[in-house]
N, C-alpha and C positions, 0 to 999 in steps of 0.2 A: 436347341435354342437356349436351354438353361446354361450349357457350357459357354455359349457366347457371352451371355450376361455375366457369368462368373469371371471370365477373362477380362471383360470390360471393367468390372468392379475392381479386380486385382490391379489392373493397369492404372486406374484412377487413384487407388490407394497408394500405389508405388510412387506415382507422380507427386502426390501430396506429401508423402514421407520424405521424398527427395528434396522438395521445396523447403520443408521444415528443417531438414538437415543442413541445407545450404544457408538458411537464415540463421540457424543456431551457430554455425561455424563463423558466419560473418559478424554477428552481434548477439552473443548469448545472453547478455544482461537485458537487451531489448526484448528478446523472446521471453525471458523470465518475467519481465514486467507485464507483458501481454497475458501470460498465464495467470499472474496474480490479479490483474484487472478482471479477468473472467471469473476467477474464484471469488473476488469481492462482489461481482454482480450476482453470482449464484447465492452467496450468503445473504445478500440483500433481498433476493427473491424469497428465500426461506423466511427471512424476518417478516416480510409482508404476509406470507402464508400464516405465520404464527399469529400476527395481529388479527387476521381474518378468523382464525380458529378461536381466539379469545372472544371475539364478537359473536361467533356462532354458538359457543358454549353459553355465553350470557343469554342469548336469545332462547336457546333450549331451556335454560333454567327458568326464565320468565314464563315461557309457554307451559312448562311442567307445573309450576306453581299455580298458574291460572287454571289449568285443567283440574288440579286437585281442589282448588277453591270452588270451582263450579260444580264438580262432582259432589262435594260436601254440601253445597247449597241445594242442589236438586234432590239429594238424598233426604235432607231435612224437609224440603217441600213435599216429597213423596210421603213421608211419615205423617205430616200434617194433613195432607189430602186423604190418606187412608183412615186416619182417626175421624175425619169429618165425613167420611162416607162418599167422597167425591171420586168415583171410580175412574172416569175419563182423565181427570186431572192427575190422579195417582199414576195411571198408566203412562201418561205423557212424562211426568217427572221421573218415574222409574226408568223409562227408556232413555231419557236425557242423562240420568245418572250412569247408566251402563255405557253410554257413548263417551262421556267424559272420563270415566274410569279406564276404559280401553285406550283412549287418547293419552291419558296420563301414564299408563303402563308403557305405551310405545315411546312417548317422549322421555321417559326414564331410561329406557334402553338406549335411545339416541344420545341422551345426555352423557351416560356412562361411556359410550363409544367416543363421543367428542372429547371427553376428558382424557381418555386413554390416548387418542390421537394427538391431543395437545401436549401431553407429557412426552410422547415420542418426538414431536416437533421441537419441543424445548431442549430435549437431550441432543438432538441432531444439530440444532442451531448453536448451542454452547460448544459442542465438539467442533463444528465448522469454524467458529470464531477463534478457538484455541489453535486449530491447525493453520488458519489464515495468519494469525499473529506469529506463530512459529516460522511460517514461510517468509513473512516480512522481515523477521529478525535474521533469518538465514540469508535473505537477499542483501541486507545491510552488511553482513559479514563478508559475503562474496564481493560486493562492491568495494569494501575496504581492501580486501586482498588484491582485487583487480587494479585499484588505484595505486597500491604500492608497487605492483608489478610494472604498470605503465611508467610510474615515476622512476623506478630503477632503470627501466629500458631507456628512457629519455636521458637520464643522467649518464648512463654508460655510453650512450651515443655522443654526448657532449664531451665527456672526459677521455674516452678511449680514442686515441689517434687512429687506430685501425678501423674504426667505424666509418671513417671518411676515406674512401678509395680514391677520390678525385682531388683531395686537398692534403697537403703535407702536414697541416696543423689543425687542431681542433679549434672550435670557437673560443674556448677558454684560453687556449694558448695564444690565439690571436689577440685577445683582449689583454692578456698579461704582457705580451710583447709591446703592444701599444702603450700600456701603462708604464712599462720600463722606459720606452723612448720619451714619453711625455715627462716622466720624472727626471730623466737625464737632462732634457732641455730646460725644464724649470730650474733644476739645481745649477746648471751651467749659467743660466741667465742671472740667477740669484747671486752666485759667487762672483760673476763678472761685475755686476752692479755694485756688489759689496766691496770688491777690490778697488773699483774706480772711485767709489766714495771715500774709501780709506786712504788711497793715494792722495786725493785732493786734500783731505784733512791733514795728512802728514806734511804735504807741501806747505800748507798754511802755517803749521806749527814751526816748520823749519825756517820760513821767512820771518816769522815773528821772533824766533830766537836770534836770527842774524841781526835783525834791526836792534834788538836789545844789546847785543854784543857790541855793535858799532857805536851805540850811544854811550 
């Protein structure tokens, strides 16, 4: 039976790893973003635990101080009752003093433990924040290199004629050819109109000269 469960577990893990590998091959940056989101969520959970630990430490501190104050108060009351010869009152105050002193000792241990746990959480939280920031910077670097790679690939596709197996010219060459034709047509029209205007002007000048000569 154990072997069956082991095989099932291994099969499931293999399927998960295969799915992750396929996802990574398809869009590695998206998978990286997912991992970073999970890391950010984990860091946020540690931050909330840290806040709770601060509150718990403060609560332990208040309870410890209160236990010390009550122990001191009952101790003083026991001394007054003893001097006054009030046996029952002395016994009650003495018992209360012992209870508060015991509580204070227990709270002191708990407070020290909470402080140590708080220090550990602070260290872990700071370390996680630094690691998270480093990973975010590395993601930016990878995204930058990926953008350059994609841009170069696109430009090579546009510039390189061999990238188009179904077309004899690239898109840029088509645009350049169109611009050449357009420029030729515009220039031809410009020169044609310029020549026509110049000929008309010359004819006017010639007629004018002829009329002056005749007169």
